[in-house]
C-alpha positions as CSV (number, residue, x, y, z in Angstrom):
1,M,0.9,-0.3,17.7
2,I,-1.4,1.8,15.7
3,T,-2.8,4.9,17.5
4,I,-6.1,6.4,16.7
5,T,-4.3,9.2,14.8
6,D,-2.4,6.6,12.8
7,L,-5.6,4.9,11.9
8,V,-7.1,8.1,10.6
9,S,-4.1,8.5,8.3
10,I,-4.2,4.9,7.2
11,C,-7.9,5.1,6.4
12,D,-7.4,8.3,4.4
13,D,-4.5,6.9,2.5
14,R,-6.1,3.6,1.7
15,Y,-9.3,5.4,0.7
16,A,-7.4,7.6,-1.8
17,V,-5.4,4.7,-3.2
18,N,-8.5,2.6,-3.8
19,L,-10.4,5.5,-5.3
20,G,-7.5,6.1,-7.6
21,W,-7.5,2.5,-8.8
22,F,-11.3,2.6,-9.2
23,E,-10.9,5.5,-11.6
24,A,-8.0,4.0,-13.5
25,L,-9.5,0.6,-13.9
26,G,-12.8,2.1,-15.0
27,S,-11.0,3.9,-17.9
28,W,-9.0,0.7,-18.7
29,V,-12.2,-1.3,-19.0
30,A,-13.4,1.0,-21.7
31,D,-10.4,0.6,-24.0
32,E,-9.0,-2.9,-23.2
33,P,-9.1,-5.1,-26.3
34,D,-8.5,-8.4,-24.5
35,P,-12.0,-9.6,-23.2
36,R,-10.4,-11.6,-20.3
37,R,-8.5,-8.5,-19.1
38,Q,-11.5,-6.3,-19.6
39,R,-13.5,-8.6,-17.4
40,W,-10.8,-8.7,-14.7
41,F,-10.5,-4.9,-14.8
42,A,-14.3,-4.6,-14.5
43,V,-14.4,-6.9,-11.4
44,A,-11.5,-5.1,-9.8
45,N,-13.1,-1.7,-10.6
46,H,-16.2,-2.5,-8.5
47,R,-14.1,-4.0,-5.7
48,H,-11.9,-0.9,-5.4
49,A,-14.9,1.4,-5.2
50,W,-16.3,-0.8,-2.4
51,H,-12.9,-0.9,-0.7
52,A,-12.6,2.9,-0.8
53,D,-16.1,3.1,0.8
54,L,-15.1,0.6,3.5
55,W,-12.0,2.6,4.4
56,A,-14.0,5.8,4.5
57,K,-16.5,4.2,6.9
58,R,-13.7,2.7,9.1
59,R,-12.1,6.1,9.5
60,P,-12.4,7.1,13.2
61,A,-14.4,10.2,13.8
62,V,-12.0,12.4,15.7
63,P,-13.7,15.4,17.2
64,H,-11.0,17.9,16.3
65,D,-11.4,17.2,12.6
66,A,-15.2,16.9,12.4
67,E,-15.2,18.9,9.1
68,H,-12.6,16.6,7.6
69,R,-13.0,15.9,3.9
70,L,-11.9,12.7,2.4
71,P,-8.7,13.0,0.3
72,S,-8.6,13.1,-3.5
73,P,-7.9,9.9,-5.4
74,V,-4.2,8.9,-5.9
75,A,-3.3,9.1,-9.6
76,V,-2.5,5.8,-11.1
77,T,-0.2,5.5,-14.0
78,A,0.8,2.4,-15.9
79,T,3.4,2.8,-18.5
80,A,3.8,-0.7,-19.9
81,D,1.5,-3.6,-19.5
82,R,-1.5,-2.5,-17.4
83,A,-2.3,-6.0,-16.2
84,E,1.2,-6.4,-14.9
85,A,1.1,-3.0,-13.3
86,Y,-2.1,-3.9,-11.6
87,A,-0.8,-7.3,-10.5
88,T,2.2,-5.5,-9.0
89,F,-0.1,-3.1,-7.1
90,L,-2.1,-6.1,-5.8
91,D,1.1,-7.7,-4.4
92,E,2.2,-4.5,-2.8
93,E,-1.3,-3.8,-1.4
94,L,-1.4,-7.3,0.2
95,A,1.9,-6.5,1.8
96,R,0.7,-3.2,3.1
97,I,-2.5,-4.8,4.5
98,A,-0.4,-7.5,6.2
99,A,1.7,-4.7,7.8
100,I,-1.4,-3.0,9.1
101,R,-2.6,-6.3,10.6
102,T,0.8,-6.7,12.3
103,A,0.8,-3.2,13.7
104,S,-2.7,-3.2,15.0
105,D,-4.1,-5.0,18.0
106,A,-6.9,-7.4,17.3
107,E,-8.4,-7.1,20.8
108,L,-8.3,-3.3,20.9
109,D,-9.3,-2.8,17.2
110,P,-11.3,-5.8,16.0
111,A,-13.1,-3.7,13.3
112,T,-9.8,-3.0,11.5
113,H,-8.9,-6.7,11.7
114,R,-12.3,-7.7,10.2
115,L,-11.8,-5.2,7.4
116,I,-8.3,-6.5,6.8
117,N,-9.6,-10.1,6.6
118,L,-12.1,-9.0,4.0
119,L,-9.6,-7.0,2.0
120,E,-7.0,-9.7,2.0
121,A,-9.5,-12.2,0.7
122,D,-10.7,-9.8,-2.0
123,L,-7.3,-8.8,-3.2
124,A,-5.9,-12.4,-3.2
125,D,-8.9,-13.4,-5.3
126,L,-8.2,-10.6,-7.8
127,R,-4.6,-11.6,-7.9
128,N,-5.5,-15.2,-8.6
129,R,-7.9,-14.2,-11.4
130,M,-5.2,-12.4,-13.4
131,P,-5.6,-13.4,-17.0
132,R,-2.6,-15.2,-18.4
């Protein structure tokens, strides 16, 4: 079961990861020669910016950390094929989201479950759109 403190950490972590992917994908759009991949990266870029915002807004306001600052983006590196690296991230992120769903209680935390539903649909759509 996810505690309120756990949820704070989860939201901060997922915010930082999505912001990192937003930054990486934005730079990839600029220099991607394949128009199909460029379009895929552009769509994903917008979604990760939105996902970062959703996680930031889902973060519980815990009184003892009222002056909390959101974390810095996680650095994203892709050494070989960026599309394959991103597809791998999507698969891993879908697994992480599924684990959060399993660990959280839909009755006690329906807002997190609604967020997970939205994110799973978005991420699965991005994975299905991967240019071949």
